[in-house]
C-alpha positions as CSV (number, residue, x, y, z in Angstrom):
1,X,51.6,63.5,-59.8
2,X,52.3,60.2,-58.1
3,X,53.1,61.8,-54.8
4,X,50.0,64.0,-54.8
5,X,46.8,62.4,-53.6
6,X,43.8,63.8,-55.5
7,X,41.4,61.1,-54.6
8,X,39.5,63.4,-52.2
9,X,39.4,66.4,-54.5
10,X,35.9,67.7,-55.3
11,X,35.7,69.4,-58.8
12,X,32.9,71.7,-60.2
13,X,32.9,71.8,-64.1
14,X,30.6,74.3,-65.9
15,X,30.1,74.1,-69.7
16,X,27.0,75.1,-71.7
17,X,27.8,72.9,-74.8
18,X,26.5,69.4,-74.0
19,X,28.9,67.5,-76.2
20,X,32.0,69.3,-74.8
21,X,30.6,69.0,-71.2
22,X,30.2,65.2,-71.7
23,X,33.6,64.6,-73.2
24,X,35.6,66.8,-70.8
25,X,33.5,65.5,-67.9
26,X,34.6,61.9,-68.7
27,X,38.2,63.1,-68.8
28,X,37.8,64.7,-65.3
29,X,36.1,61.6,-63.9
30,X,39.2,59.6,-64.8
31,X,41.4,61.9,-62.7
32,X,39.1,62.8,-59.8
33,X,36.7,60.8,-57.6
34,X,34.0,63.5,-57.4
35,X,33.1,65.7,-60.3
36,X,30.0,67.9,-60.3
37,X,28.7,69.0,-63.7
38,X,26.6,72.2,-64.5
39,X,25.1,73.3,-67.8
40,X,25.4,77.1,-67.4
41,X,26.7,79.8,-65.1
42,X,23.5,80.1,-63.0
43,X,23.3,76.3,-62.4
44,X,27.0,76.3,-61.6
45,X,26.7,79.1,-59.1
46,X,23.7,77.3,-57.4
47,X,25.8,74.1,-57.2
48,X,28.6,76.1,-55.6
49,X,26.3,77.7,-53.0
50,X,24.7,74.3,-52.2
51,X,28.0,72.7,-51.4
52,X,29.4,75.8,-49.7
53,X,26.4,75.9,-47.3
54,X,26.9,72.2,-46.4
55,X,30.6,73.0,-45.7
56,X,31.6,70.8,-48.6
57,X,33.8,73.2,-50.5
58,X,35.1,72.6,-54.0
59,X,38.8,72.1,-54.4
60,X,38.8,73.3,-58.0
61,X,36.3,75.0,-60.4
62,X,36.7,74.7,-64.1
63,X,34.3,76.9,-66.2
64,X,33.7,78.0,-69.8
65,X,34.1,81.8,-69.8
66,X,31.4,82.6,-72.5
67,X,28.0,81.2,-71.4
68,X,24.4,82.4,-71.6
69,X,22.5,83.6,-68.5
70,X,25.7,84.1,-66.5
71,X,29.2,84.2,-68.1
72,X,32.3,82.9,-66.4
73,X,33.4,86.3,-65.0
74,X,30.0,87.0,-63.4
75,X,30.1,83.5,-62.0
76,X,33.6,84.1,-60.5
77,X,32.5,87.5,-59.0
78,X,29.7,85.7,-57.2
79,X,32.0,82.9,-56.0
80,X,34.6,85.3,-54.7
81,X,31.9,86.8,-52.4
82,X,31.9,83.5,-50.6
83,X,35.3,82.0,-51.1
84,X,38.4,84.1,-51.8
85,X,40.8,81.2,-52.3
86,X,39.2,78.4,-54.3
87,X,41.2,78.0,-57.6
88,X,39.3,78.7,-60.8
89,X,40.4,77.8,-64.4
90,X,38.6,79.3,-67.4
91,X,38.1,77.6,-70.7
92,X,37.9,80.0,-73.7
93,X,38.1,80.0,-77.5
94,X,39.7,83.4,-77.6
95,X,41.8,85.6,-75.4
96,X,40.6,89.1,-74.8
97,X,42.8,91.4,-72.8
98,X,39.9,93.1,-71.0
99,X,38.5,89.7,-69.9
100,X,41.9,88.4,-68.9
101,X,42.7,91.5,-66.8
102,X,39.4,91.3,-65.0
103,X,39.9,87.5,-64.4
104,X,43.4,88.2,-63.0
105,X,41.9,90.7,-60.5
106,X,39.5,88.0,-59.4
107,X,42.5,85.6,-58.9
108,X,41.8,83.2,-61.7
109,X,44.3,80.3,-61.6
110,X,44.7,79.9,-65.4
111,X,43.3,79.4,-68.8
112,X,42.6,76.4,-71.1
113,X,42.3,77.4,-74.8
114,X,39.9,75.7,-77.2
115,X,40.3,73.4,-79.0
116,X,41.3,71.5,-75.9
117,X,44.7,69.7,-75.9
118,X,44.4,67.1,-73.2
119,X,48.2,66.8,-72.8
120,X,48.3,70.6,-72.1
121,X,45.3,70.2,-69.7
122,X,47.0,67.3,-67.9
123,X,50.1,69.4,-67.4
124,X,48.1,72.4,-66.1
125,X,46.0,70.3,-63.8
126,X,49.2,68.7,-62.4
127,X,50.5,72.1,-61.4
128,X,47.2,73.3,-60.0
129,X,46.5,70.1,-58.0
130,X,50.0,70.3,-56.6
131,X,49.3,73.8,-55.4
132,X,45.9,72.8,-54.0
133,X,47.4,69.8,-52.2
134,X,50.2,71.7,-50.5
135,X,47.8,74.6,-49.7
136,X,45.5,72.2,-47.9
137,X,48.4,70.8,-45.9
138,X,49.5,74.3,-45.1
139,X,46.0,75.4,-44.0
140,X,45.7,72.3,-41.8
141,X,49.1,72.9,-40.2
142,X,48.3,76.5,-39.7
143,X,45.0,75.6,-38.0
144,X,46.7,73.1,-35.8
145,X,49.4,75.7,-34.9
146,X,46.7,78.3,-34.1
147,X,45.0,75.7,-31.8
148,X,48.3,74.9,-30.1
149,X,49.2,78.6,-29.7
150,X,45.7,79.3,-28.2
151,X,46.2,76.5,-25.7
152,X,49.7,77.6,-24.9
153,X,48.6,81.2,-24.4
154,X,46.0,80.0,-21.9
155,X,48.3,77.7,-20.0
156,X,51.7,79.2,-20.2
157,X,53.6,82.5,-19.5
158,X,54.9,83.5,-23.0
159,X,57.4,86.3,-23.7
160,X,59.7,87.4,-26.5
161,X,62.8,89.5,-26.4
162,X,65.1,91.1,-29.0
163,X,68.8,90.3,-29.4
164,X,69.6,92.7,-26.6
165,X,67.3,91.0,-24.1
166,X,64.5,93.7,-24.1
167,X,61.0,92.4,-23.9
168,X,59.0,92.8,-27.1
169,X,56.0,90.6,-26.3
170,X,54.2,89.2,-23.3
171,X,50.9,87.3,-23.1
172,X,48.1,87.9,-20.5
173,X,49.3,85.0,-18.3
174,X,52.8,86.6,-18.0
175,X,51.2,90.0,-16.9
176,X,48.8,88.3,-14.5
177,X,51.4,86.3,-12.7
178,X,54.1,88.9,-12.6
179,X,51.7,91.7,-11.6
180,X,53.1,94.1,-14.2
181,X,51.1,95.6,-17.0
182,X,52.0,95.0,-20.6
183,X,53.1,98.7,-20.8
184,X,55.5,98.2,-17.9
185,X,57.0,95.1,-19.4
186,X,57.4,96.0,-23.1
187,X,60.9,97.5,-23.5
188,X,62.2,96.3,-20.1
189,X,64.8,93.6,-19.5
190,X,63.8,90.3,-18.0
191,X,65.6,91.2,-14.8
192,X,62.5,93.1,-13.9
193,X,61.1,89.7,-12.6
194,X,64.5,88.3,-11.6
195,X,64.5,87.0,-8.0
196,X,67.4,88.5,-6.0
197,X,68.5,85.2,-4.5
198,X,69.2,83.6,-7.9
199,X,72.9,84.0,-8.7
200,X,74.0,86.1,-11.6
201,X,76.0,83.2,-13.1
202,X,72.7,81.3,-13.6
203,X,71.4,83.9,-16.0
204,X,74.8,84.4,-17.7
205,X,74.9,80.7,-18.6
206,X,71.3,80.9,-19.8
207,X,72.1,83.8,-22.1
208,X,75.2,82.2,-23.5
209,X,73.3,79.1,-24.4
210,X,70.5,80.8,-26.4
211,X,72.9,83.2,-28.1
212,X,74.8,80.1,-29.3
213,X,71.5,79.0,-31.1
214,X,70.7,76.3,-28.6
215,X,67.5,75.8,-26.5
216,X,67.8,76.4,-22.8
217,X,65.5,74.7,-20.3
218,X,65.4,74.8,-16.5
219,X,63.4,75.6,-13.4
220,X,64.0,78.7,-11.3
221,X,62.2,81.3,-9.2
222,X,61.1,84.8,-10.1
223,X,59.7,87.7,-8.2
224,X,56.4,89.4,-8.9
225,X,55.8,93.1,-8.6
226,X,54.4,92.8,-5.1
227,X,57.5,90.9,-3.9
228,X,55.9,87.4,-4.0
229,X,58.0,84.5,-5.2
230,X,56.8,82.2,-7.9
231,X,58.5,79.2,-9.5
232,X,58.6,78.6,-13.3
233,X,59.7,75.8,-15.5
234,X,61.2,77.6,-18.5
235,X,62.2,76.7,-22.1
236,X,63.9,79.5,-24.1
237,X,64.7,79.0,-27.7
238,X,66.1,81.2,-30.5
239,X,63.8,82.2,-33.4
240,X,65.8,82.3,-36.7
241,X,65.4,84.4,-39.8
242,X,64.2,82.7,-43.0
243,X,67.8,81.8,-44.0
244,X,67.9,79.7,-40.8
245,X,71.3,81.1,-40.0
246,X,70.8,84.4,-38.2
247,X,68.8,84.7,-34.9
248,X,65.9,87.1,-35.1
249,X,64.6,87.0,-31.5
250,X,64.2,84.8,-28.5
251,X,60.9,83.2,-27.3
252,X,60.4,81.9,-23.8
253,X,57.6,79.6,-22.6
254,X,57.2,79.1,-18.9
255,X,54.9,77.0,-16.7
256,X,54.1,77.7,-13.1
257,X,55.4,75.1,-10.7
258,X,55.4,74.9,-6.9
259,X,58.5,74.7,-4.7
260,X,57.7,71.0,-4.0
261,X,57.5,70.4,-7.7
262,X,60.8,72.1,-8.1
263,X,62.4,69.9,-5.5
264,X,60.8,66.9,-7.1
265,X,62.3,67.9,-10.5
266,X,65.7,68.2,-8.8
267,X,65.3,64.8,-7.2
268,X,64.3,63.4,-10.6
269,X,67.4,64.9,-12.1
270,X,69.5,63.4,-9.4
271,X,67.8,60.1,-10.0
272,X,68.5,60.3,-13.8
273,X,72.1,61.2,-12.9
274,X,72.4,58.1,-10.7
275,X,70.9,56.0,-13.5
276,X,73.5,57.3,-15.9
277,X,76.3,56.5,-13.4
278,X,74.8,53.0,-12.9
279,X,74.7,52.5,-16.7
280,X,78.3,53.6,-17.0
281,X,79.3,51.2,-14.2
282,X,77.3,48.4,-15.8
283,X,79.0,49.0,-19.2
284,X,82.4,48.9,-17.4
285,X,81.4,45.6,-15.8
286,X,80.3,44.3,-19.2
287,X,83.6,45.1,-20.7
288,X,85.4,43.3,-17.8
289,X,83.1,40.4,-18.3
290,X,84.0,40.2,-22.0
291,X,87.7,40.2,-21.0
292,X,87.1,37.4,-18.5
293,X,85.2,35.3,-21.0
294,X,88.0,35.7,-23.5
295,X,90.4,34.5,-20.8
296,X,88.2,31.5,-20.0
297,X,88.4,30.4,-23.6
298,X,92.2,30.0,-23.2
299,X,91.8,27.7,-20.1
300,X,91.8,24.0,-20.9
301,X,88.6,23.1,-19.0
302,X,85.8,21.0,-20.1
303,X,83.1,23.6,-19.9
304,X,80.6,21.3,-21.5
305,X,81.1,18.7,-18.8
306,X,80.9,21.3,-16.0
307,X,77.7,22.7,-17.5
308,X,76.2,19.2,-17.7
309,X,77.1,18.6,-14.1
310,X,75.5,21.9,-13.2
311,X,72.4,21.1,-15.1
312,X,72.2,17.7,-13.4
313,X,72.6,19.3,-10.1
314,X,70.0,21.8,-10.9
315,X,67.7,19.1,-12.1
316,X,68.3,17.1,-8.8
317,X,67.7,20.3,-6.8
318,X,64.4,20.8,-8.6
319,X,63.4,17.2,-8.0
320,X,64.3,17.5,-4.3
321,X,62.4,20.7,-4.1
322,X,59.4,19.1,-5.8
323,X,59.6,16.2,-3.3
324,X,59.8,18.6,-0.4
325,X,56.8,20.5,-1.7
326,X,54.9,17.3,-2.1
327,X,55.8,16.2,1.4
328,X,54.8,19.6,2.8
329,X,51.5,19.3,0.9
330,X,51.0,15.8,2.2
331,X,51.9,16.8,5.7
332,X,49.4,19.7,5.5
333,X,46.7,17.3,4.3
334,X,47.5,14.9,7.1
335,X,47.3,17.7,9.7
336,X,44.0,18.7,8.3
337,X,42.7,15.1,8.8
338,X,44.1,15.1,12.3
339,X,42.0,18.1,13.1
340,X,38.8,16.0,12.5
341,X,36.6,15.6,15.6
342,X,36.6,12.4,17.7
343,X,33.0,11.8,16.7
344,X,33.9,11.8,13.1
345,X,36.8,9.3,13.8
346,X,34.4,7.0,15.7
347,X,31.9,7.1,12.9
348,X,34.6,6.3,10.4
349,X,35.9,3.4,12.5
350,X,32.4,2.0,12.8
351,X,31.9,2.2,9.1
352,X,35.2,0.6,8.4
353,X,34.5,-2.2,11.0
354,X,31.1,-2.9,9.6
355,X,32.5,-3.0,6.1
356,X,35.2,-5.4,7.3
357,X,32.6,-7.8,8.9
358,X,30.5,-7.7,5.7
359,X,33.5,-8.5,3.6
360,X,34.5,-11.3,6.0
361,X,31.1,-12.8,5.8
362,X,31.1,-12.6,2.0
363,X,34.6,-14.1,1.9
364,X,33.6,-17.1,4.1
365,X,30.5,-17.7,2.0
366,X,32.5,-17.5,-1.2
367,X,35.2,-19.8,0.3
368,X,32.5,-22.4,1.2
369,X,31.0,-22.2,-2.3
370,X,34.5,-22.7,-3.8
371,X,35.1,-25.8,-1.6
372,X,31.8,-27.3,-2.7
373,X,32.5,-26.6,-6.3
374,X,36.0,-28.1,-5.9
375,X,34.5,-31.3,-4.4
376,X,32.0,-31.5,-7.3
377,X,34.8,-30.9,-9.7
378,X,36.9,-33.8,-8.2
379,X,33.8,-36.1,-8.4
380,X,33.3,-35.2,-12.0
381,X,37.0,-35.8,-12.8
382,X,36.7,-39.3,-11.2
383,X,33.6,-40.1,-13.2
384,X,35.4,-39.1,-16.4
385,X,38.4,-41.3,-15.4
386,X,36.1,-44.3,-14.8
387,X,34.4,-43.7,-18.1
388,X,37.7,-43.6,-19.9
389,X,38.8,-46.8,-18.3
390,X,35.6,-48.6,-19.2
391,X,35.8,-47.2,-22.8
392,X,39.4,-48.6,-23.1
393,X,38.4,-52.0,-21.9
394,X,35.4,-52.0,-24.3
395,X,37.6,-51.0,-27.2
396,X,40.0,-53.9,-26.3
397,X,37.2,-56.4,-26.3
398,X,35.9,-55.1,-29.6
399,X,39.4,-55.5,-31.1
400,X,39.7,-59.1,-29.8
401,X,36.3,-60.0,-31.3
402,X,37.4,-58.5,-34.7
403,X,40.5,-60.7,-34.6
404,X,38.4,-63.8,-33.8
405,X,36.0,-63.2,-36.6
406,X,38.9,-62.7,-39.0
407,X,40.5,-66.0,-38.0
408,X,37.2,-67.9,-38.4
409,X,36.7,-66.4,-41.9
410,X,40.2,-67.6,-42.9
411,X,39.6,-71.1,-41.5
412,X,36.2,-71.4,-43.3
413,X,37.8,-70.4,-46.6
414,X,40.5,-73.1,-46.1
415,X,37.8,-75.8,-45.4
416,X,35.9,-74.8,-48.6
417,X,39.2,-75.0,-50.6
418,X,40.0,-78.5,-49.2
419,X,36.5,-79.9,-50.1
420,X,36.9,-78.7,-53.7
421,X,40.2,-80.6,-54.1
422,X,38.8,-83.8,-52.7
423,X,35.9,-83.8,-55.2
424,X,38.4,-84.1,-58.1
């Protein structure tokens, strides 16, 4: 079941026994995202109608067969009046042939016997859900196919032929464009609309292609019943039997095109042909290039050095280009300035001259102030020098006085000493 997505399945479960309904309901909730419970047949049928009217159909209905008010078979009869395909599984404690036969006629999907074996139920649900899943895919694809066929029938000229080339089916578009009725076309060969100017070999090649089981496509002109010419872009393909081996019939789908469109298609084909030729030539050149590259490897040349020189040259070229662009930009700016009016130039000159005079006046004033400050500085320097000289002289006199005092003290001490000696 891993490959089957049951997350979107909607299940309706009908059981009149509350305990059984609760237990089996929990089991279903573990498998499916949406499970609707009903306590009897009437309630179950009303739930079915409610969802059916909202276009929210149930994917599977599981119901007890023996219930009060409305049993399972009566419920199924009512359901089948609305929905012929919804799968129904009955739960029953006994198998009665009459009930089973009636259920089969109502297209019941299967039975679950009581007491319920959940392993058996899982296995049965796996099979049923698989059928439901693929049936939903088939219905979706069938709906899409019908839509595509409706569109195709409105826009295209569709026809079918048997293996001998006789027409077996045409749509309204084919009849309208060709001018023939459906009765005139059915049973006739396609050459009834063949244009006389189209060569016989063209249709022989077409016929051989589709008989070989291949699809043929191309653009050609046909002739309507009134003799008018019309152009069609056709695609003819074989329809196989179920064994996919034997061809059953051929189906052709054609779209009207103008002569100009036909020529455009031919031009496009020629263009594609040229592109193909160019690609072939390009591939040949690539192969030759690979051979040359292989030969270059055998040549004793310092490719790295040459590459470096090339890069340097390229760098220098870019620098020169940048300089040239800068020069051109500068030259353009200069030319723009040259285009200024004479009045603007005079005004600019006056402003510059006035600024110059103001600056000159300020400069002279500053220069004068600097000279005065320099003179004052020199005076101060001289005063400091004089002060230092006087200080040095004063210090020398102080030192001389200190020496004199020291000598006097020494002489005084000697005199005192001599007096002491004389007293003895």
